[in-house]
C-alpha positions in Angstrom: 97.7 -141.4 -79.8 96.9 -145.0 -79.1 96.2 -147.0 -82.3 93.0 -149.1 -82.3 93.3 -152.8 -82.7 90.6 -154.7 -84.6 91.3 -158.4 -85.2 88.7 -160.2 -87.3 90.3 -163.6 -87.7 93.2 -165.7 -86.5 95.2 -164.6 -89.5 94.6 -161.0 -88.6 95.8 -161.8 -85.1 99.1 -163.2 -86.3 99.6 -160.3 -88.8 99.1 -157.8 -86.0 102.3 -159.1 -84.4 104.6 -159.1 -87.4 108.0 -157.7 -86.2 108.3 -154.0 -86.3 112.0 -153.7 -85.4 112.9 -152.2 -88.8 110.6 -149.2 -88.1 112.1 -148.5 -84.8 114.8 -145.9 -84.4 116.7 -143.7 -81.9 118.5 -146.4 -79.9 119.3 -145.7 -76.2 121.8 -148.4 -75.2 122.2 -149.9 -71.8 125.9 -150.1 -70.8 125.6 -150.6 -67.1 123.9 -153.0 -64.7 123.5 -150.3 -62.1 120.1 -149.4 -60.9 120.7 -145.7 -61.5 123.0 -143.4 -63.5 124.4 -143.0 -67.0 124.0 -146.1 -69.1 121.5 -147.8 -66.8 118.2 -149.3 -68.0 116.4 -146.6 -65.9 118.2 -143.8 -67.8 117.5 -145.4 -71.2 113.7 -145.6 -70.4 113.7 -142.0 -69.3 115.4 -141.0 -72.6 113.0 -143.0 -74.7 110.0 -141.5 -72.9 111.3 -138.0 -73.5 111.7 -138.7 -77.3 108.5 -138.7 -79.3 107.9 -141.8 -81.5 109.2 -145.4 -81.4 112.6 -146.2 -79.9 114.8 -149.1 -79.1 116.8 -150.0 -76.0 119.6 -152.4 -76.9 121.1 -153.9 -73.7 124.8 -154.4 -74.1 125.7 -155.8 -70.7 125.3 -159.3 -69.1 124.6 -160.3 -65.5 121.9 -158.9 -63.3 120.4 -155.5 -63.4 119.5 -155.3 -59.7 116.8 -152.7 -59.3 116.6 -150.7 -56.0 113.4 -148.9 -57.0 110.7 -149.3 -59.6 111.6 -148.5 -63.2 109.7 -145.6 -65.0 106.5 -146.6 -66.7 107.1 -146.9 -70.5 105.1 -144.1 -72.2 105.6 -144.6 -75.9 106.3 -147.4 -78.4 109.5 -149.2 -77.4 111.5 -152.3 -78.2 113.9 -153.6 -75.4 116.4 -156.0 -76.8 118.5 -158.1 -74.3 121.5 -160.3 -75.0 119.8 -163.5 -74.0 117.5 -164.8 -71.2 120.4 -167.0 -69.9 122.9 -164.1 -69.5 120.8 -161.1 -68.6 118.3 -160.7 -65.7 116.3 -157.7 -64.7 115.4 -158.2 -61.1 114.2 -156.4 -58.0 117.1 -156.3 -55.5 116.3 -158.7 -52.6 116.7 -155.9 -50.1 114.5 -153.4 -52.0 110.8 -152.7 -51.2 108.0 -154.3 -53.2 107.5 -153.1 -56.8 106.8 -154.2 -60.3 109.7 -154.8 -62.7 108.3 -153.4 -66.0 105.2 -151.3 -66.7 103.8 -150.3 -70.1 101.3 -147.5 -70.3 98.2 -147.7 -72.6 99.9 -145.4 -75.2 102.9 -147.8 -75.5 103.3 -150.8 -77.8 106.0 -152.7 -75.9 108.2 -155.5 -77.3 110.8 -157.2 -75.2 113.4 -159.8 -76.4 116.0 -162.1 -74.8 116.1 -161.4 -71.1 114.8 -162.7 -67.8 112.4 -160.8 -65.5 112.5 -161.9 -61.9 111.5 -160.9 -58.4 108.8 -158.3 -59.0 106.2 -157.9 -56.2 102.9 -156.0 -56.7 99.1 -156.7 -56.4 98.9 -157.4 -60.2 101.3 -157.9 -63.0 104.3 -158.3 -60.6 106.8 -159.1 -63.4 105.3 -157.2 -66.3 102.1 -155.2 -66.6 101.1 -153.7 -69.9 98.0 -151.6 -70.7 99.0 -151.4 -74.4 100.0 -154.2 -76.9 102.7 -156.4 -75.5 105.1 -158.9 -77.3 107.5 -161.1 -75.5 110.1 -163.2 -77.4 112.7 -165.7 -76.0 112.0 -164.5 -72.5 111.9 -166.1 -69.0 109.5 -164.6 -66.5 110.0 -166.2 -63.1 109.7 -165.9 -59.3 107.5 -162.8 -59.4 104.7 -162.5 -56.8 101.3 -160.8 -56.9 100.2 -160.2 -53.3 97.1 -158.7 -51.6 96.2 -158.9 -47.9 93.4 -157.6 -45.7 90.6 -155.1 -46.2 87.1 -155.9 -47.5 88.5 -157.4 -50.8 92.0 -158.8 -51.2 92.6 -159.6 -54.9 96.0 -160.7 -56.3 96.3 -161.3 -60.0 98.9 -162.0 -62.7 102.0 -163.0 -60.7 104.2 -163.1 -63.8 102.5 -161.1 -66.6 99.3 -159.1 -66.8 98.2 -157.8 -70.2 94.9 -156.0 -70.9 95.6 -155.4 -74.7 96.7 -157.8 -77.4 99.5 -160.1 -76.3 102.1 -162.3 -78.0 104.4 -164.8 -76.4 106.9 -166.6 -78.6 109.5 -169.0 -77.1 108.7 -167.8 -73.6 109.0 -169.6 -70.2 106.6 -168.3 -67.5 107.5 -170.3 -64.4 107.3 -170.3 -60.6 105.4 -167.1 -60.3 102.7 -166.7 -57.6 99.5 -164.8 -56.8 98.7 -164.9 -53.1 95.7 -163.3 -51.4 95.0 -163.4 -47.7 92.6 -162.0 -45.1 89.9 -160.3 -47.1 86.9 -159.9 -44.8 84.3 -160.3 -47.7 86.3 -161.6 -50.6 89.7 -163.1 -51.0 90.8 -163.9 -54.6 94.1 -165.2 -56.0 94.1 -165.7 -59.8 96.4 -166.1 -62.8 99.6 -167.1 -61.1 101.7 -167.0 -64.3 99.7 -165.0 -66.8 96.6 -162.8 -67.1 95.6 -161.9 -70.6 92.4 -159.9 -71.3 92.6 -159.3 -75.1 93.5 -161.2 -78.2 96.4 -163.5 -77.4 98.9 -165.6 -79.4 101.1 -168.0 -77.4 103.5 -170.1 -79.5 106.3 -172.6 -78.5 106.1 -171.5 -74.9 105.9 -173.2 -71.5 103.8 -172.1 -68.5 104.9 -174.2 -65.5 105.1 -174.3 -61.7 103.0 -171.2 -61.2 100.7 -171.0 -58.1 97.7 -169.2 -56.8 96.8 -169.4 -53.1 93.8 -167.7 -51.4 93.5 -168.1 -47.6 91.0 -166.3 -45.3 88.3 -166.8 -42.8 86.2 -164.2 -44.7 83.0 -164.9 -46.6 84.3 -165.9 -50.0 87.7 -167.4 -50.8 88.6 -168.1 -54.5 91.8 -169.5 -56.1 91.6 -169.8 -59.8 93.7 -170.1 -63.0 97.0 -171.3 -61.5 98.9 -171.2 -64.7 97.2 -168.7 -67.0 93.9 -167.0 -67.8 93.3 -166.1 -71.5 90.0 -164.3 -72.0 90.5 -162.3 -75.1 89.2 -163.3 -78.5 90.3 -164.5 -80.9 93.2 -166.2 -79.0 95.5 -169.1 -79.9 97.8 -171.3 -77.9 99.8 -173.6 -80.1 102.9 -175.9 -79.7 103.1 -175.1 -76.0 103.2 -176.8 -72.6 101.1 -176.0 -69.5 102.4 -178.1 -66.7 102.5 -178.4 -62.9 100.6 -175.2 -62.0 98.3 -175.1 -59.0 95.4 -173.4 -57.3 94.8 -173.7 -53.6 91.9 -172.2 -51.5 91.4 -172.6 -47.7 89.3 -171.5 -44.7 86.4 -169.5 -46.2 83.5 -169.0 -44.0 80.8 -169.4 -46.7 82.5 -170.4 -50.0 85.9 -171.8 -50.6 86.6 -172.6 -54.3 89.7 -173.7 -56.2 89.4 -174.1 -60.0 91.5 -174.0 -63.2 94.8 -175.3 -61.9 96.4 -175.1 -65.4 94.5 -172.8 -67.8 91.3 -170.8 -67.9 89.7 -169.5 -71.2 86.5 -168.4 -72.7 84.9 -167.7 -76.1 87.3 -167.6 -79.1 90.2 -169.6 -77.6 91.9 -172.3 -79.7 94.4 -174.8 -78.4 96.4 -176.6 -81.1 99.3 -179.0 -80.5 99.4 -178.3 -76.7 100.4 -180.5 -73.8 98.4 -179.8 -70.6 99.6 -182.1 -67.8 99.9 -182.4 -64.0 98.1 -179.2 -63.0 96.3 -179.3 -59.6 93.6 -177.8 -57.5 93.1 -178.0 -53.7 90.3 -176.6 -51.5 88.8 -177.2 -48.1 85.4 -176.9 -49.8 85.1 -177.2 -53.6 87.8 -178.0 -56.1 87.3 -178.5 -59.9 88.9 -178.4 -63.4 92.4 -179.3 -62.4 93.8 -178.9 -66.0 91.4 -176.9 -68.0 88.7 -174.4 -67.1 87.4 -173.5 -70.6 83.9 -172.4 -71.5 82.0 -171.0 -74.5 83.0 -171.4 -78.1 86.6 -172.6 -77.5 88.2 -175.3 -79.6 90.8 -177.9 -78.6 92.7 -180.0 -81.2 95.7 -182.2 -81.4 96.2 -181.7 -77.7 97.0 -183.9 -74.7 95.2 -183.3 -71.4 96.5 -185.6 -68.7 97.5 -186.4 -65.0 95.1 -183.9 -63.2 95.7 -183.6 -59.5 92.9 -183.0 -56.9 90.0 -183.0 -59.4 89.2 -184.2 -62.9 90.8 -182.3 -65.8 87.6 -180.6 -66.9 84.0 -180.3 -65.6 82.0 -179.9 -68.8 82.3 -180.8 -72.5 84.8 -178.7 -74.6 84.4 -178.4 -78.3 86.9 -180.7 -80.1 88.6 -180.2 -83.4 89.8 -183.8 -83.3 93.0 -185.7 -82.5 93.0 -185.1 -78.8 93.9 -187.4 -75.9 91.9 -186.9 -72.7 93.5 -189.2 -70.1 90.6 -189.2 -67.6 87.7 -188.6 -70.0 86.3 -185.6 -68.3 86.7 -183.0 -71.1 84.0 -184.6 -73.3 85.9 -184.7 -76.6 83.6 -186.6 -79.0 85.4 -186.6 -82.4 86.2 -190.1 -83.8 89.9 -189.2 -83.8 89.9 -188.4 -80.1 91.0 -190.8 -77.4 89.6 -190.7 -73.9 90.4 -192.5 -70.7 93.8 -193.6 -71.8 97.4 -192.9 -70.6 99.1 -190.8 -73.3 102.6 -192.2 -72.5 104.3 -188.9 -71.5 107.4 -188.4 -69.4 105.9 -186.9 -66.2 109.0 -184.7 -65.7 109.4 -181.4 -67.5 112.9 -181.3 -69.0 115.2 -179.6 -71.4 114.6 -181.9 -74.4 116.2 -179.4 -76.7 114.6 -176.2 -78.1 114.0 -172.9 -76.4 111.6 -174.0 -73.7 111.2 -177.2 -71.6 108.8 -180.0 -72.6 107.3 -183.3 -71.6 108.7 -186.0 -74.0 106.7 -188.8 -75.4 107.8 -192.3 -74.5 108.6 -194.6 -77.4 105.4 -196.6 -76.9 103.1 -193.6 -76.5 99.7 -193.8 -78.1 100.1 -190.2 -79.2 102.9 -191.0 -81.8 101.7 -190.5 -85.4 98.0 -190.4 -84.4 97.5 -186.6 -84.7 97.2 -183.8 -87.2 99.6 -180.9 -87.4 96.9 -178.5 -88.7 99.5 -176.8 -90.7 102.4 -176.6 -88.2 105.7 -177.7 -89.6 107.6 -178.0 -86.3 106.9 -179.0 -82.7 107.5 -176.9 -79.6 111.3 -177.6 -79.8 111.5 -176.5 -83.4 112.0 -180.1 -84.7 110.2 -181.3 -87.9 106.4 -182.1 -87.7 105.3 -184.5 -88.8 108.1 -187.0 -88.3 106.4 -190.2 -89.4 107.2 -193.8 -88.3 106.6 -196.1 -91.2 105.5 -199.0 -88.9 102.8 -196.9 -87.2 99.6 -196.3 -89.1 98.3 -192.7 -89.2 94.9 -191.9 -87.8 92.2 -191.5 -90.5 92.2 -187.8 -91.5 95.5 -187.2 -89.8 99.0 -186.5 -91.3 101.2 -188.6 -89.1 102.0 -185.9 -86.6 102.2 -186.7 -82.9 99.5 -185.4 -80.5 100.6 -182.6 -78.1 103.6 -180.2 -78.1 106.3 -182.8 -78.6 107.1 -184.7 -81.8 109.2 -187.9 -81.4 111.6 -187.9 -84.3 111.4 -191.0 -86.5 114.5 -193.1 -87.3 117.1 -191.3 -89.4 118.5 -193.2 -92.5 122.2 -194.2 -92.2 124.2 -193.4 -95.4 125.4 -196.6 -97.0 122.8 -198.7 -95.3 122.8 -200.2 -91.8 120.4 -199.9 -89.0 118.6 -196.6 -88.7 119.3 -194.3 -85.8 116.3 -193.6 -83.5 116.2 -190.1 -82.1 114.5 -190.8 -78.7 113.3 -188.6 -75.9 115.6 -187.5 -73.2 114.9 -189.9 -70.3 117.6 -188.9 -67.8 117.4 -186.2 -65.2 119.1 -183.0 -66.0 122.2 -182.5 -64.0 122.2 -180.0 -61.2 124.2 -176.8 -61.9 127.6 -176.0 -60.5 128.2 -172.6 -58.9 131.4 -170.6 -58.7 132.2 -167.3 -57.1 133.8 -165.0 -59.7 134.9 -162.2 -57.4 134.7 -161.1 -53.7 136.4 -158.9 -51.2 140.0 -159.3 -50.1 140.5 -162.1 -47.6 141.6 -159.6 -45.0 140.2 -156.0 -45.2 139.1 -152.9 -43.4 136.1 -152.5 -45.7 132.8 -153.4 -44.3 130.9 -153.5 -47.6 131.3 -156.9 -49.2 130.5 -157.5 -52.9 130.3 -160.9 -54.6 129.8 -161.9 -58.2 129.0 -165.5 -59.1 128.1 -167.7 -62.0 126.3 -171.0 -62.9 127.2 -173.7 -65.4 123.5 -173.8 -66.4 121.9 -170.9 -68.4 118.9 -169.2 -66.9 119.8 -170.2 -63.4 118.9 -168.1 -60.4 120.7 -168.0 -57.0 120.2 -168.3 -53.3 122.7 -166.8 -50.9 123.6 -167.4 -47.2 125.7 -165.1 -45.1 127.1 -166.4 -41.9 124.3 -168.1 -39.9 121.4 -166.5 -41.7 118.9 -168.6 -43.8 119.2 -169.3 -47.5 117.5 -166.5 -49.4 117.0 -165.6 -53.1 119.6 -163.0 -54.0 120.7 -160.8 -56.8 124.0 -161.1 -58.7 126.1 -159.2 -57.6 125.3 -159.6 -53.9 126.2 -156.7 -51.6 126.1 -156.5 -47.8 127.6 -154.3 -45.1 129.1 -156.5 -42.3 130.6 -155.9 -38.9 134.3 -156.5 -38.0 135.1 -160.2 -37.6 135.2 -163.4 -39.6 132.5 -164.0 -42.2 131.4 -166.9 -44.5 129.4 -166.3 -47.7 127.8 -169.2 -49.5 125.9 -169.2 -52.8 124.1 -171.9 -54.8 122.6 -171.9 -58.3 119.1 -173.3 -59.1 118.5 -174.0 -62.8 115.2 -173.3 -64.5 113.9 -176.8 -63.9 114.4 -176.5 -60.1 117.7 -178.5 -59.7 119.8 -177.1 -56.8 123.5 -177.2 -56.7 124.2 -179.7 -53.8 127.7 -178.2 -53.2 127.3 -174.4 -52.8 130.3 -172.2 -53.5 132.0 -170.8 -50.3 134.1 -167.7 -49.5 135.5 -166.8 -46.1 137.1 -163.5 -45.2 137.9 -161.2 -42.2 137.0 -157.6 -41.6 139.5 -155.9 -39.4 138.4 -153.2 -36.9 139.7 -149.7 -37.6 141.9 -148.6 -34.7 140.3 -145.8 -32.8 
C-alpha cells in the first residue's frame, strides 16, 4: 500500500528523504551489461518486483547497459546502486525503438545512486518517470528526449525527469535533455526540458544546464515553457545549485506563440537559496518573457545570482526577496537593502568543472558577490568547499556572514606555515581540455564474420560517444557498438564528448576487412 506523504515544513521535507538504505534487503545484483538474460538489470528488476517488500539492486559492472526494449516498471520500494555516473551508463540502444529508460509506479519509492541515464525517448519523463517518491543521488541524466507530434494536442514534457510525487536531487547533473512538440492543430506545448516536478522537491548541489524545449506548429496555440525545470510542489527548496544555459523556443503559431521560463519555473512555496541562475534564454516569433525565472506566488529567493538573460529580461514581475541577491538586469524586483540590482555579478560565463561533483560558474576575483552574502546556515558551497570563506580585506554586507552570493564560494587566501605570502585559491579560468578517445577492442583485421563489435573509452569521466561507420554521418552510439556489415573494407570511427560539450578533435579509427564466404 502506498504510504501517504504529509510535509508541513522545510525541515519535514528534508527528514522525509533521510537515507533508507539500512532498511533495504534482498539484493538482486547486476553482473551483466546485456539487455536481457541472467544478471541483467532487466532480470534484477523482475526479481525485485516479484519479491514483496523493499529491495536493492547493486550494479557490479561498468560500461554501458544498452537497452533494446523498455525496462519493466518498478512496482515496489527499490534502491538501485550503481558504481559511479562516470563509469556506468544505462542507455537506450541507438538502433532501438523509442522508449523511456526507467519507470517507477505509484506504489514504489525509488532511490537511484551513481549512474548515468541517457537516450530515453517518450512523450514525458523520457529518462526517468516516477509516480511515487523519487530520490536521485550522484547521477547524470542527459540526452533524453520527450517528443509529441500531430493530433489536436501535441504535448511533450519532462525530457530528463518527470516526478509527480516528492522528489530529491543531490549532486545530480541534468543536462542536454529536450522536450519537442510539433504539429498540434489546436495546441502544441513543449515544457520542462530537463525536469518536471509536481510535488515537494529538494534540489541540492546540483546543476540543470543545456536543456531545451521547442514548440513549432501552424496550429492555434504554440507554447514553449520551462526550458530547464519546473518545480510546482510545495514546500520545495533549491539550494547550492546552478541553472544555466537552458532555453525555450516557440514558432509559427496561428493565434498565440509564447516562449517563457527559459531557466526555471516555480509557484507557491518554492525557496531558492545560494543558487546561480545564468544565461538561460527564450525565443518566439510572437511573445517571449522571463528568460531566467518564471516564478509566481509566495516563492522566496535569497543569496542568489540571476544574470545574463537571453531574448527577454530575467523576470517579468517582482519576486519576494529574502535578501542578499544580485539581479543583473533589475527585472526581478528584489527590494531588500542587501540586494543589488542592475549590476554585473562578475561570473565566469562558461560552465566548468571547478571541482566538486557538478559543474559550476566560478566567481572572478573582482566579483561584487564575494563576501556580500549570507549562507543562511549552509556550511559548504555547491562544490563542497567551505562557506563562508571570508576575505579580510572585503567588508561583509550588514546582516550577512561573509559568504559569497550564489552557488560558488571563492576560497580566501590560505595561510602559509612559517610565514610568507598567502596562497590564493582562485577560480578555474582555463577551458577544460577535450577528451581523448581510444578503441579498446574490435573485430579481427581480416575476418569472415559480418557482425562487428567495438568497445571504446574516454579519458574524461561521464563522457558520451558518437560513432561513424564508413561514409555514414556521425551519430550518438552505445558502448559497445554493434553492426552487421557486408563483405569488403570498412572503417569505424568514434569520438568522445565530455559532459561540458568538448569534442575529441582526433577521433579513434579502426579499419578491417570482411572476406566473402566462398559459395
